[in-house]
C-alpha positions as CSV (number, residue, x, y, z in Angstrom):
1,M,-3.0,0.6,-16.2
2,V,-1.5,-3.0,-15.8
3,C,-4.2,-5.5,-16.1
4,V,-4.2,-7.9,-13.2
5,A,-5.6,-11.8,-13.4
6,G,-7.7,-13.1,-10.2
7,A,-10.6,-9.9,-10.4
8,Q,-13.4,-9.2,-12.3
9,T,-13.7,-5.7,-13.5
10,G,-16.6,-4.6,-16.5
11,S,-17.5,-7.0,-18.4
12,V,-14.2,-9.3,-18.1
13,P,-13.9,-11.8,-15.8
14,G,-10.7,-12.6,-14.2
15,V,-9.2,-9.6,-15.3
16,T,-8.6,-6.0,-12.2
17,A,-6.8,-2.6,-13.3
18,M,-3.4,-1.7,-11.1
19,P,-3.1,2.1,-11.5
20,D,0.6,1.7,-13.9
21,D,2.1,4.6,-12.1
22,L,1.0,2.3,-8.6
23,P,4.7,0.9,-8.6
24,T,6.7,4.1,-9.9
25,V,5.1,6.6,-7.3
26,L,6.3,3.6,-4.4
27,A,9.7,3.0,-5.7
28,N,9.6,7.1,-5.6
29,I,8.8,7.0,-1.9
30,V,11.4,4.7,-1.6
31,A,14.3,5.2,-2.8
32,A,13.5,9.5,-1.3
33,L,12.9,7.9,2.8
34,R,16.4,5.7,2.0
35,T,18.2,8.6,0.6
36,M,17.4,11.1,3.5
37,S,19.7,12.2,6.1
38,P,18.0,11.4,9.6
39,G,17.5,14.9,10.3
40,R,15.4,15.2,6.9
41,L,13.0,12.3,8.3
42,A,12.7,13.1,11.4
43,S,12.0,17.1,10.5
44,T,8.2,18.2,12.0
45,L,5.9,17.6,9.0
46,P,2.5,19.7,9.0
47,G,-0.8,17.8,8.3
48,P,-1.3,14.4,10.0
49,T,1.7,12.8,10.2
50,T,4.6,14.6,12.2
51,S,7.5,13.9,10.2
52,R,8.5,11.8,7.0
53,A,9.3,9.0,8.5
54,D,5.8,8.8,9.6
55,A,4.7,9.6,6.3
56,G,6.9,6.3,5.5
57,R,4.6,4.7,8.2
58,L,2.0,5.6,6.9
59,I,1.5,4.4,3.5
60,A,3.9,1.0,4.4
61,R,0.4,0.2,7.0
62,A,-1.8,0.9,4.0
63,L,0.1,-1.3,1.7
64,A,0.1,-4.0,4.6
65,L,-3.7,-3.2,4.7
66,A,-4.1,-4.0,1.2
67,A,-2.5,-6.9,1.1
68,Q,-3.6,-8.8,4.1
69,G,-7.5,-7.4,2.4
70,I,-6.3,-9.5,-0.7
71,E,-4.6,-12.9,1.3
72,D,-7.4,-13.2,3.3
73,A,-10.4,-12.1,1.1
74,E,-11.6,-16.2,0.6
75,S,-12.1,-15.6,4.5
76,P,-15.6,-15.8,5.4
77,A,-15.3,-13.2,8.3
78,P,-12.8,-10.8,8.3
79,P,-8.9,-11.4,9.5
80,A,-7.7,-10.4,12.5
81,W,-5.5,-7.6,11.2
82,R,-1.8,-8.1,11.7
83,T,0.4,-4.8,12.8
84,V,2.8,-3.3,10.8
85,P,5.8,-2.3,13.8
86,D,7.3,1.4,14.3
87,V,10.5,0.4,13.0
88,A,13.7,3.3,13.2
89,D,13.4,6.2,10.8
90,L,16.4,5.1,9.2
91,V,14.4,1.4,7.9
92,V,11.0,3.2,7.6
93,G,11.9,3.1,3.4
94,D,13.0,-0.7,3.1
95,Q,9.8,-1.8,5.4
96,V,8.0,0.5,2.8
97,N,10.2,-1.7,-0.1
98,V,9.2,-5.3,0.9
99,L,5.2,-4.4,2.0
100,A,5.2,-2.7,-1.8
101,H,6.3,-6.0,-3.0
102,D,3.7,-7.6,-0.8
103,L,1.0,-6.1,-2.5
104,A,3.0,-6.7,-5.6
105,V,2.4,-10.6,-4.9
106,A,-1.1,-10.0,-3.5
107,V,-2.6,-8.3,-6.4
108,G,-0.4,-11.0,-9.2
109,G,-2.2,-13.9,-7.8
110,S,-5.7,-14.8,-8.5
111,A,-6.6,-12.0,-6.2
112,P,-10.6,-11.6,-6.6
113,A,-13.3,-8.8,-7.2
114,E,-13.9,-8.2,-3.2
115,V,-11.4,-8.2,-0.9
116,W,-11.2,-7.8,2.9
117,T,-10.7,-4.2,4.8
118,P,-10.8,-2.7,8.5
119,D,-14.0,-1.9,7.5
120,G,-15.7,-5.0,5.4
121,R,-15.4,-5.9,2.3
122,A,-14.7,-3.4,-1.1
123,P,-14.1,-3.7,-4.4
124,L,-9.9,-4.6,-5.0
125,A,-10.0,-1.5,-7.3
126,D,-10.9,0.7,-4.7
127,V,-8.6,-0.7,-2.9
128,L,-6.1,-0.2,-5.2
129,R,-6.9,3.9,-5.5
130,D,-6.8,4.4,-2.1
131,V,-3.1,2.8,-1.8
132,L,-2.3,4.7,-4.8
133,A,-3.6,8.2,-3.4
134,T,-2.6,7.1,0.4
135,A,1.4,7.2,-1.7
136,R,0.9,10.3,-4.1
137,E,0.2,12.3,-0.9
138,V,3.1,10.6,1.0
139,R,5.0,11.4,-1.9
140,R,3.8,15.3,-1.8
141,L,5.0,15.3,2.3
142,L,8.5,13.7,1.2
C-alpha cells in the first residue's frame, strides 16, 4: 500500500493507504482500451456491461465519483454529482486515463478520512477498495 497524506487510518492521523496495485491496474486498463480495435471495443460481453468500451465507461464513472467525493468531502451536504459523458468507444481509454489522474490528484492532496459517495459518507479507504475491485473486474473483462 502507498501512504497518502491527508486522511486518517488506524492510529496514524493524516495518512490513508492507497492500494499499491490500483495505479497499475488502471494503467493496464488504459493501455488495453487504447490499443483495442474498434470491433473488439464494441464486441458483446456477458454480464453487467454490454461491451469492452462500456466496461471502460464503468470504471470511468467509478473514478469520477470517487474523485468528486474526495474533492467535496468538506461540504456539509452531498455534492451535485457530475455526469461522466459517454464518449466514443475509441476515446474511452483516454477518458479513463484523465479520470485516473483526477483521482490520484484528489487522494494525493489533503484527503479526509471520510468522503462523499452517492449513498452518503464513507471511509476513504473503503471507497478506494471499491474502486480497486471495480478496476480489477473491468481488467478481467477486457
